[in-house]
PDB file of N, CA, C, O and CB in Angstrom:
ATOM      1  N   MET A   1       0.814  -1.189   0.000  1.00  0.00           N
ATOM      2  CA  MET A   1       0.000   0.000   0.000  1.00  0.00           C
ATOM      3  C   MET A   1       0.864   1.261   0.000  1.00  0.00           C
ATOM      4  O   MET A   1       0.539   2.246  -0.664  1.00  0.00           O
ATOM      5  CB  MET A   1      -0.929  -0.007   1.196  1.00  0.00           C
ATOM      6  N   LYS A   2       1.971   1.221   0.754  1.00  0.00           N
ATOM      7  CA  LYS A   2       2.845   2.383   0.798  1.00  0.00           C
ATOM      8  C   LYS A   2       3.483   2.652  -0.563  1.00  0.00           C
ATOM      9  O   LYS A   2       3.673   3.807  -0.945  1.00  0.00           O
ATOM     10  CB  LYS A   2       3.925   2.189   1.855  1.00  0.00           C
ATOM     11  N   GLY A   3       3.808   1.609  -1.280  1.00  0.00           N
ATOM     12  CA  GLY A   3       4.393   1.766  -2.611  1.00  0.00           C
ATOM     13  C   GLY A   3       3.436   2.441  -3.579  1.00  0.00           C
ATOM     14  O   GLY A   3       3.847   3.232  -4.428  1.00  0.00           O
ATOM     15  N   ARG A   4       2.157   2.120  -3.441  1.00  0.00           N
ATOM     16  CA  ARG A   4       1.167   2.741  -4.320  1.00  0.00           C
ATOM     17  C   ARG A   4       1.033   4.230  -4.009  1.00  0.00           C
ATOM     18  O   ARG A   4       0.927   5.045  -4.926  1.00  0.00           O
ATOM     19  CB  ARG A   4      -0.199   2.040  -4.178  1.00  0.00           C
ATOM     20  N   ARG A   5       1.038   4.594  -2.725  1.00  0.00           N
ATOM     21  CA  ARG A   5       0.952   6.015  -2.355  1.00  0.00           C
ATOM     22  C   ARG A   5       2.157   6.783  -2.845  1.00  0.00           C
ATOM     23  O   ARG A   5       2.032   7.927  -3.282  1.00  0.00           O
ATOM     24  CB  ARG A   5       0.823   6.172  -0.842  1.00  0.00           C
ATOM     25  N   THR A   6       3.315   6.169  -2.778  1.00  0.00           N
ATOM     26  CA  THR A   6       4.532   6.810  -3.270  1.00  0.00           C
ATOM     27  C   THR A   6       4.445   7.025  -4.776  1.00  0.00           C
ATOM     28  O   THR A   6       4.811   8.087  -5.280  1.00  0.00           O
ATOM     29  CB  THR A   6       5.772   5.965  -2.921  1.00  0.00           C
ATOM     30  N   LEU A   7       3.963   6.024  -5.485  1.00  0.00           N
ATOM     31  CA  LEU A   7       3.812   6.132  -6.934  1.00  0.00           C
ATOM     32  C   LEU A   7       2.810   7.226  -7.308  1.00  0.00           C
ATOM     33  O   LEU A   7       3.042   7.987  -8.247  1.00  0.00           O
ATOM     34  CB  LEU A   7       3.368   4.790  -7.522  1.00  0.00           C
ATOM     35  N   LEU A   8       1.703   7.303  -6.577  1.00  0.00           N
ATOM     36  CA  LEU A   8       0.712   8.345  -6.839  1.00  0.00           C
ATOM     37  C   LEU A   8       1.270   9.738  -6.527  1.00  0.00           C
ATOM     38  O   LEU A   8       0.974  10.700  -7.236  1.00  0.00           O
ATOM     39  CB  LEU A   8      -0.553   8.089  -6.013  1.00  0.00           C
ATOM     40  N   ALA A   9       2.070   9.843  -5.475  1.00  0.00           N
ATOM     41  CA  ALA A   9       2.683  11.133  -5.138  1.00  0.00           C
ATOM     42  C   ALA A   9       3.656  11.557  -6.232  1.00  0.00           C
ATOM     43  O   ALA A   9       3.672  12.723  -6.625  1.00  0.00           O
ATOM     44  CB  ALA A   9       3.411  11.055  -3.775  1.00  0.00           C
ATOM     45  N   LEU A  10       4.458  10.632  -6.724  1.00  0.00           N
ATOM     46  CA  LEU A  10       5.383  10.953  -7.811  1.00  0.00           C
ATOM     47  C   LEU A  10       4.643  11.326  -9.092  1.00  0.00           C
ATOM     48  O   LEU A  10       5.076  12.212  -9.829  1.00  0.00           O
ATOM     49  CB  LEU A  10       6.312   9.775  -8.076  1.00  0.00           C
ATOM     50  N   ALA A  11       3.543  10.657  -9.351  1.00  0.00           N
ATOM     51  CA  ALA A  11       2.751  10.985 -10.538  1.00  0.00           C
ATOM     52  C   ALA A  11       2.149  12.382 -10.414  1.00  0.00           C
ATOM     53  O   ALA A  11       2.078  13.119 -11.397  1.00  0.00           O
ATOM     54  CB  ALA A  11       1.636   9.942 -10.748  1.00  0.00           C
ATOM     55  N   GLU A  12       1.719  12.743  -9.216  1.00  0.00           N
ATOM     56  CA  GLU A  12       1.159  14.083  -9.020  1.00  0.00           C
ATOM     57  C   GLU A  12       2.223  15.158  -9.186  1.00  0.00           C
ATOM     58  O   GLU A  12       1.980  16.192  -9.808  1.00  0.00           O
ATOM     59  CB  GLU A  12       0.518  14.196  -7.638  1.00  0.00           C
ATOM     60  N   VAL A  13       3.400  14.911  -8.630  1.00  0.00           N
ATOM     61  CA  VAL A  13       4.498  15.876  -8.787  1.00  0.00           C
ATOM     62  C   VAL A  13       4.879  15.994 -10.259  1.00  0.00           C
ATOM     63  O   VAL A  13       5.133  17.097 -10.742  1.00  0.00           O
ATOM     64  CB  VAL A  13       5.733  15.453  -7.942  1.00  0.00           C
ATOM     65  N   ALA A  14       4.921  14.885 -10.968  1.00  0.00           N
ATOM     66  CA  ALA A  14       5.243  14.924 -12.394  1.00  0.00           C
ATOM     67  C   ALA A  14       4.160  15.660 -13.175  1.00  0.00           C
ATOM     68  O   ALA A  14       4.456  16.375 -14.131  1.00  0.00           O
ATOM     69  CB  ALA A  14       5.418  13.503 -12.945  1.00  0.00           C
ATOM     70  N   ALA A  15       2.902  15.481 -12.764  1.00  0.00           N
ATOM     71  CA  ALA A  15       1.805  16.175 -13.442  1.00  0.00           C
ATOM     72  C   ALA A  15       1.901  17.679 -13.237  1.00  0.00           C
ATOM     73  O   ALA A  15       1.478  18.439 -14.109  1.00  0.00           O
ATOM     74  CB  ALA A  15       0.452  15.663 -12.938  1.00  0.00           C
ATOM     75  N   TRP A  16       2.437  18.127 -12.126  1.00  0.00           N
ATOM     76  CA  TRP A  16       2.689  19.559 -11.911  1.00  0.00           C
ATOM     77  C   TRP A  16       3.947  20.003 -12.630  1.00  0.00           C
ATOM     78  O   TRP A  16       3.984  21.089 -13.208  1.00  0.00           O
ATOM     79  CB  TRP A  16       2.808  19.868 -10.416  1.00  0.00           C
ATOM     80  N   TRP A  17       4.993  19.159 -12.597  1.00  0.00           N
ATOM     81  CA  TRP A  17       6.297  19.563 -13.134  1.00  0.00           C
ATOM     82  C   TRP A  17       6.272  19.783 -14.643  1.00  0.00           C
ATOM     83  O   TRP A  17       6.866  20.742 -15.137  1.00  0.00           O
ATOM     84  CB  TRP A  17       7.337  18.518 -12.796  1.00  0.00           C
ATOM     85  N   VAL A  18       5.598  18.914 -15.371  1.00  0.00           N
ATOM     86  CA  VAL A  18       5.600  19.001 -16.837  1.00  0.00           C
ATOM     87  C   VAL A  18       5.063  20.341 -17.338  1.00  0.00           C
ATOM     88  O   VAL A  18       5.750  21.000 -18.119  1.00  0.00           O
ATOM     89  CB  VAL A  18       4.771  17.865 -17.429  1.00  0.00           C
ATOM     90  N   PRO A  19       3.869  20.778 -16.929  1.00  0.00           N
ATOM     91  CA  PRO A  19       3.402  22.076 -17.444  1.00  0.00           C
ATOM     92  C   PRO A  19       4.220  23.259 -16.913  1.00  0.00           C
ATOM     93  O   PRO A  19       4.383  24.262 -17.607  1.00  0.00           O
ATOM     94  CB  PRO A  19       1.938  22.275 -17.085  1.00  0.00           C
ATOM     95  N   LEU A  20       4.728  23.142 -15.694  1.00  0.00           N
ATOM     96  CA  LEU A  20       5.549  24.234 -15.161  1.00  0.00           C
ATOM     97  C   LEU A  20       6.859  24.355 -15.935  1.00  0.00           C
ATOM     98  O   LEU A  20       7.296  25.466 -16.236  1.00  0.00           O
ATOM     99  CB  LEU A  20       5.838  24.012 -13.664  1.00  0.00           C
ATOM    100  N   ALA A  21       7.483  23.242 -16.257  1.00  0.00           N
ATOM    101  CA  ALA A  21       8.720  23.267 -17.041  1.00  0.00           C
ATOM    102  C   ALA A  21       8.450  23.770 -18.454  1.00  0.00           C
ATOM    103  O   ALA A  21       9.256  24.511 -19.017  1.00  0.00           O
ATOM    104  CB  ALA A  21       9.360  21.867 -17.088  1.00  0.00           C
ATOM    105  N   ALA A  22       7.328  23.374 -19.023  1.00  0.00           N
ATOM    106  CA  ALA A  22       6.976  23.856 -20.365  1.00  0.00           C
ATOM    107  C   ALA A  22       6.744  25.366 -20.350  1.00  0.00           C
ATOM    108  O   ALA A  22       7.166  26.069 -21.269  1.00  0.00           O
ATOM    109  CB  ALA A  22       5.716  23.129 -20.891  1.00  0.00           C
ATOM    110  N   LEU A  23       6.085  25.860 -19.324  1.00  0.00           N
ATOM    111  CA  LEU A  23       5.870  27.300 -19.197  1.00  0.00           C
ATOM    112  C   LEU A  23       7.199  28.033 -19.082  1.00  0.00           C
ATOM    113  O   LEU A  23       7.388  29.083 -19.697  1.00  0.00           O
ATOM    114  CB  LEU A  23       4.988  27.610 -17.979  1.00  0.00           C
ATOM    115  N   TRP A  24       8.113  27.488 -18.303  1.00  0.00           N
ATOM    116  CA  TRP A  24       9.443  28.089 -18.171  1.00  0.00           C
ATOM    117  C   TRP A  24      10.120  28.182 -19.543  1.00  0.00           C
ATOM    118  O   TRP A  24      10.685  29.219 -19.891  1.00  0.00           O
ATOM    119  CB  TRP A  24      10.320  27.266 -17.190  1.00  0.00           C
ATOM    120  N   LEU A  25      10.061  27.110 -20.308  1.00  0.00           N
ATOM    121  CA  LEU A  25      10.698  27.101 -21.630  1.00  0.00           C
ATOM    122  C   LEU A  25      10.053  28.112 -22.577  1.00  0.00           C
ATOM    123  O   LEU A  25      10.737  28.708 -23.409  1.00  0.00           O
ATOM    124  CB  LEU A  25      10.625  25.702 -22.242  1.00  0.00           C
ATOM    125  N   VAL A  26       8.757  28.304 -22.454  1.00  0.00           N
ATOM    126  CA  VAL A  26       8.076  29.264 -23.312  1.00  0.00           C
ATOM    127  C   VAL A  26       8.488  30.694 -22.937  1.00  0.00           C
ATOM    128  O   VAL A  26       8.603  31.556 -23.808  1.00  0.00           O
ATOM    129  CB  VAL A  26       6.542  29.092 -23.204  1.00  0.00           C
ATOM    130  N   LEU A  27       8.704  30.938 -21.664  1.00  0.00           N
ATOM    131  CA  LEU A  27       8.953  32.298 -21.202  1.00  0.00           C
ATOM    132  C   LEU A  27      10.406  32.755 -21.284  1.00  0.00           C
ATOM    133  O   LEU A  27      10.669  33.957 -21.237  1.00  0.00           O
ATOM    134  CB  LEU A  27       8.496  32.419 -19.810  1.00  0.00           C
ATOM    135  N   ILE A  28      11.354  31.829 -21.404  1.00  0.00           N
ATOM    136  CA  ILE A  28      12.749  32.265 -21.476  1.00  0.00           C
ATOM    137  C   ILE A  28      13.112  32.618 -22.910  1.00  0.00           C
ATOM    138  O   ILE A  28      12.502  32.126 -23.859  1.00  0.00           O
ATOM    139  CB  ILE A  28      13.695  31.173 -20.936  1.00  0.00           C
ATOM    140  N   SER A  29      14.116  33.477 -23.052  1.00  0.00           N
ATOM    141  CA  SER A  29      14.475  33.931 -24.394  1.00  0.00           C
ATOM    142  C   SER A  29      15.507  33.025 -25.063  1.00  0.00           C
ATOM    143  O   SER A  29      15.433  32.788 -26.268  1.00  0.00           O
ATOM    144  CB  SER A  29      15.006  35.346 -24.331  1.00  0.00           C
ATOM    145  N   THR A  30      16.469  32.518 -24.289  1.00  0.00           N
ATOM    146  CA  THR A  30      17.475  31.627 -24.860  1.00  0.00           C
ATOM    147  C   THR A  30      17.455  30.304 -24.112  1.00  0.00           C
ATOM    148  O   THR A  30      17.296  30.262 -22.892  1.00  0.00           O
ATOM    149  CB  THR A  30      18.886  32.269 -24.801  1.00  0.00           C
ATOM    150  N   VAL A  31      17.619  29.234 -24.860  1.00  0.00           N
ATOM    151  CA  VAL A  31      17.626  27.908 -24.239  1.00  0.00           C
ATOM    152  C   VAL A  31      19.053  27.388 -24.261  1.00  0.00           C
ATOM    153  O   VAL A  31      19.581  27.044 -25.318  1.00  0.00           O
ATOM    154  CB  VAL A  31      16.653  26.918 -24.976  1.00  0.00           C
ATOM    155  N   ASP A  32      19.676  27.333 -23.092  1.00  0.00           N
ATOM    156  CA  ASP A  32      20.987  26.714 -22.963  1.00  0.00           C
ATOM    157  C   ASP A  32      20.954  25.778 -21.754  1.00  0.00           C
ATOM    158  O   ASP A  32      19.934  25.673 -21.073  1.00  0.00           O
ATOM    159  CB  ASP A  32      22.116  27.795 -22.817  1.00  0.00           C
ATOM    160  N   ALA A  33      22.047  25.117 -21.496  1.00  0.00           N
ATOM    161  CA  ALA A  33      22.068  24.091 -20.443  1.00  0.00           C
ATOM    162  C   ALA A  33      21.765  24.670 -19.068  1.00  0.00           C
ATOM    163  O   ALA A  33      21.036  24.057 -18.289  1.00  0.00           O
ATOM    164  CB  ALA A  33      23.422  23.399 -20.415  1.00  0.00           C
ATOM    165  N   LEU A  34      22.313  25.839 -18.758  1.00  0.00           N
ATOM    166  CA  LEU A  34      22.070  26.438 -17.446  1.00  0.00           C
ATOM    167  C   LEU A  34      20.602  26.813 -17.284  1.00  0.00           C
ATOM    168  O   LEU A  34      20.023  26.585 -16.222  1.00  0.00           O
ATOM    169  CB  LEU A  34      22.956  27.675 -17.248  1.00  0.00           C
ATOM    170  N   GLU A  35      19.995  27.379 -18.312  1.00  0.00           N
ATOM    171  CA  GLU A  35      18.576  27.745 -18.240  1.00  0.00           C
ATOM    172  C   GLU A  35      17.707  26.496 -18.065  1.00  0.00           C
ATOM    173  O   GLU A  35      16.726  26.523 -17.322  1.00  0.00           O
ATOM    174  CB  GLU A  35      18.151  28.521 -19.512  1.00  0.00           C
ATOM    175  N   LEU A  36      18.060  25.417 -18.738  1.00  0.00           N
ATOM    176  CA  LEU A  36      17.301  24.176 -18.580  1.00  0.00           C
ATOM    177  C   LEU A  36      17.419  23.629 -17.161  1.00  0.00           C
ATOM    178  O   LEU A  36      16.436  23.163 -16.584  1.00  0.00           O
ATOM    179  CB  LEU A  36      17.781  23.128 -19.584  1.00  0.00           C
ATOM    180  N   ALA A  37      18.626  23.687 -16.602  1.00  0.00           N
ATOM    181  CA  ALA A  37      18.832  23.194 -15.241  1.00  0.00           C
ATOM    182  C   ALA A  37      18.073  24.037 -14.224  1.00  0.00           C
ATOM    183  O   ALA A  37      17.430  23.499 -13.324  1.00  0.00           O
ATOM    184  CB  ALA A  37      20.320  23.182 -14.900  1.00  0.00           C
ATOM    185  N   VAL A  38      18.147  25.347 -14.366  1.00  0.00           N
ATOM    186  CA  VAL A  38      17.434  26.235 -13.443  1.00  0.00           C
ATOM    187  C   VAL A  38      15.930  26.032 -13.583  1.00  0.00           C
ATOM    188  O   VAL A  38      15.217  25.966 -12.582  1.00  0.00           O
ATOM    189  CB  VAL A  38      17.806  27.716 -13.705  1.00  0.00           C
ATOM    190  N   GLY A  39      15.449  25.935 -14.808  1.00  0.00           N
ATOM    191  CA  GLY A  39      14.020  25.720 -15.035  1.00  0.00           C
ATOM    192  C   GLY A  39      13.531  24.400 -14.469  1.00  0.00           C
ATOM    193  O   GLY A  39      12.453  24.334 -13.879  1.00  0.00           O
ATOM    194  N   ALA A  40      14.316  23.355 -14.646  1.00  0.00           N
ATOM    195  CA  ALA A  40      13.930  22.049 -14.108  1.00  0.00           C
ATOM    196  C   ALA A  40      13.896  22.078 -12.582  1.00  0.00           C
ATOM    197  O   ALA A  40      12.984  21.529 -11.965  1.00  0.00           O
ATOM    198  CB  ALA A  40      14.900  20.958 -14.594  1.00  0.00           C
ATOM    199  N   GLY A  41      14.889  22.718 -11.982  1.00  0.00           N
ATOM    200  CA  GLY A  41      14.919  22.814 -10.519  1.00  0.00           C
ATOM    201  C   GLY A  41      13.791  23.662  -9.967  1.00  0.00           C
ATOM    202  O   GLY A  41      13.143  23.278  -8.993  1.00  0.00           O
ATOM    203  N   ALA A  42      13.549  24.814 -10.581  1.00  0.00           N
ATOM    204  CA  ALA A  42      12.472  25.690 -10.125  1.00  0.00           C
ATOM    205  C   ALA A  42      11.112  25.025 -10.316  1.00  0.00           C
ATOM    206  O   ALA A  42      10.231  25.163  -9.468  1.00  0.00           O
ATOM    207  CB  ALA A  42      12.516  27.028 -10.874  1.00  0.00           C
ATOM    208  N   SER A  43      10.937  24.319 -11.402  1.00  0.00           N
ATOM    209  CA  SER A  43       9.680  23.627 -11.655  1.00  0.00           C
ATOM    210  C   SER A  43       9.473  22.487 -10.658  1.00  0.00           C
ATOM    211  O   SER A  43       8.356  22.260 -10.193  1.00  0.00           O
ATOM    212  CB  SER A  43       9.647  23.090 -13.089  1.00  0.00           C
ATOM    213  N   ALA A  44      10.541  21.776 -10.334  1.00  0.00           N
ATOM    214  CA  ALA A  44      10.430  20.686  -9.352  1.00  0.00           C
ATOM    215  C   ALA A  44      10.072  21.232  -7.975  1.00  0.00           C
ATOM    216  O   ALA A  44       9.199  20.690  -7.297  1.00  0.00           O
ATOM    217  CB  ALA A  44      11.747  19.887  -9.276  1.00  0.00           C
ATOM    218  N   LEU A  45      10.736  22.290  -7.567  1.00  0.00           N
ATOM    219  CA  LEU A  45      10.432  22.898  -6.268  1.00  0.00           C
ATOM    220  C   LEU A  45       8.982  23.357  -6.225  1.00  0.00           C
ATOM    221  O   LEU A  45       8.278  23.103  -5.248  1.00  0.00           O
ATOM    222  CB  LEU A  45      11.376  24.086  -5.985  1.00  0.00           C
ATOM    223  N   THR A  46       8.536  24.025  -7.268  1.00  0.00           N
ATOM    224  CA  THR A  46       7.165  24.514  -7.319  1.00  0.00           C
ATOM    225  C   THR A  46       6.167  23.364  -7.369  1.00  0.00           C
ATOM    226  O   THR A  46       5.082  23.473  -6.798  1.00  0.00           O
ATOM    227  CB  THR A  46       6.974  25.424  -8.525  1.00  0.00           C
ATOM    228  N   ALA A  47       6.502  22.279  -8.030  1.00  0.00           N
ATOM    229  CA  ALA A  47       5.612  21.114  -8.080  1.00  0.00           C
ATOM    230  C   ALA A  47       5.431  20.513  -6.691  1.00  0.00           C
ATOM    231  O   ALA A  47       4.319  20.134  -6.323  1.00  0.00           O
ATOM    232  CB  ALA A  47       6.164  20.052  -9.049  1.00  0.00           C
ATOM    233  N   PHE A  48       6.505  20.421  -5.918  1.00  0.00           N
ATOM    234  CA  PHE A  48       6.392  19.901  -4.549  1.00  0.00           C
ATOM    235  C   PHE A  48       5.582  20.844  -3.660  1.00  0.00           C
ATOM    236  O   PHE A  48       4.800  20.391  -2.824  1.00  0.00           O
ATOM    237  CB  PHE A  48       7.788  19.683  -3.944  1.00  0.00           C
ATOM    238  N   VAL A  49       5.766  22.141  -3.837  1.00  0.00           N
ATOM    239  CA  VAL A  49       4.992  23.114  -3.068  1.00  0.00           C
ATOM    240  C   VAL A  49       3.513  23.030  -3.437  1.00  0.00           C
ATOM    241  O   VAL A  49       2.653  23.098  -2.559  1.00  0.00           O
ATOM    242  CB  VAL A  49       5.525  24.540  -3.308  1.00  0.00           C
ATOM    243  N   ALA A  50       3.209  22.885  -4.719  1.00  0.00           N
ATOM    244  CA  ALA A  50       1.818  22.770  -5.164  1.00  0.00           C
ATOM    245  C   ALA A  50       1.171  21.511  -4.596  1.00  0.00           C
ATOM    246  O   ALA A  50       0.007  21.535  -4.196  1.00  0.00           O
ATOM    247  CB  ALA A  50       1.741  22.758  -6.701  1.00  0.00           C
ATOM    248  N   ARG A  51       1.916  20.420  -4.561  1.00  0.00           N
ATOM    249  CA  ARG A  51       1.369  19.190  -3.981  1.00  0.00           C
ATOM    250  C   ARG A  51       1.105  19.365  -2.495  1.00  0.00           C
ATOM    251  O   ARG A  51       0.069  18.934  -1.987  1.00  0.00           O
ATOM    252  CB  ARG A  51       2.325  18.012  -4.211  1.00  0.00           C
ATOM    253  N   GLY A  52       2.038  19.994  -1.801  1.00  0.00           N
ATOM    254  CA  GLY A  52       1.839  20.244  -0.378  1.00  0.00           C
ATOM    255  C   GLY A  52       0.653  21.152  -0.112  1.00  0.00           C
ATOM    256  O   GLY A  52      -0.100  20.928   0.836  1.00  0.00           O
ATOM    257  N   ALA A  53       0.480  22.167  -0.930  1.00  0.00           N
ATOM    258  CA  ALA A  53      -0.655  23.078  -0.765  1.00  0.00           C
ATOM    259  C   ALA A  53      -1.972  22.351  -1.019  1.00  0.00           C
ATOM    260  O   ALA A  53      -2.946  22.557  -0.295  1.00  0.00           O
ATOM    261  CB  ALA A  53      -0.523  24.284  -1.714  1.00  0.00           C
ATOM    262  N   ARG A  54      -2.005  21.500  -2.045  1.00  0.00           N
ATOM    263  CA  ARG A  54      -3.220  20.747  -2.316  1.00  0.00           C
ATOM    264  C   ARG A  54      -3.555  19.803  -1.176  1.00  0.00           C
ATOM    265  O   ARG A  54      -4.721  19.649  -0.812  1.00  0.00           O
ATOM    266  CB  ARG A  54      -3.080  19.968  -3.608  1.00  0.00           C
ATOM    267  N   ARG A  55      -2.539  19.175  -0.616  1.00  0.00           N
ATOM    268  CA  ARG A  55      -2.769  18.272   0.517  1.00  0.00           C
ATOM    269  C   ARG A  55      -3.232  19.032   1.741  1.00  0.00           C
ATOM    270  O   ARG A  55      -4.067  18.536   2.498  1.00  0.00           O
ATOM    271  CB  ARG A  55      -1.504  17.489   0.845  1.00  0.00           C
ATOM    272  N   ALA A  56      -2.703  20.233   1.948  1.00  0.00           N
ATOM    273  CA  ALA A  56      -3.108  21.035   3.102  1.00  0.00           C
ATOM    274  C   ALA A  56      -4.576  21.451   2.989  1.00  0.00           C
ATOM    275  O   ALA A  56      -5.293  21.495   3.989  1.00  0.00           O
ATOM    276  CB  ALA A  56      -2.212  22.281   3.230  1.00  0.00           C
ATOM    277  N   VAL A  57      -5.009  21.750   1.787  1.00  0.00           N
ATOM    278  CA  VAL A  57      -6.383  22.193   1.579  1.00  0.00           C
ATOM    279  C   VAL A  57      -7.349  21.017   1.651  1.00  0.00           C
ATOM    280  O   VAL A  57      -8.414  21.124   2.260  1.00  0.00           O
ATOM    281  CB  VAL A  57      -6.516  22.905   0.230  1.00  0.00           C
ATOM    282  N   SER A  58      -6.982  19.896   1.031  1.00  0.00           N
ATOM    283  CA  SER A  58      -7.908  18.758   0.976  1.00  0.00           C
ATOM    284  C   SER A  58      -7.851  17.901   2.225  1.00  0.00           C
ATOM    285  O   SER A  58      -8.781  17.137   2.480  1.00  0.00           O
ATOM    286  CB  SER A  58      -7.608  17.904  -0.231  1.00  0.00           C
ATOM    287  N   GLY A  59      -6.798  18.002   3.005  1.00  0.00           N
ATOM    288  CA  GLY A  59      -6.691  17.218   4.226  1.00  0.00           C
ATOM    289  C   GLY A  59      -6.256  15.788   4.013  1.00  0.00           C
ATOM    290  O   GLY A  59      -6.376  14.973   4.927  1.00  0.00           O
ATOM    291  N   ARG A  60      -5.752  15.452   2.828  1.00  0.00           N
ATOM    292  CA  ARG A  60      -5.288  14.094   2.575  1.00  0.00           C
ATOM    293  C   ARG A  60      -3.796  14.028   2.565  1.00  0.00           C
ATOM    294  O   ARG A  60      -3.226  12.955   2.365  1.00  0.00           O
ATOM    295  CB  ARG A  60      -5.829  13.575   1.272  1.00  0.00           C
TER     296      ARG A  60
END
């Protein structure tokens, strides 16, 4: 059961990360390795925060 919850949590974070990373790529002017790394990190951090906020609101 714990493995399933972990998988669902990772899927939720990935569901947040993909559109956030895509938005980052749309908004930057030049795409280089550093911009990709910063965008991936910022999107991951924001995805975890969004998941935490959703859990805080829903109580799950």
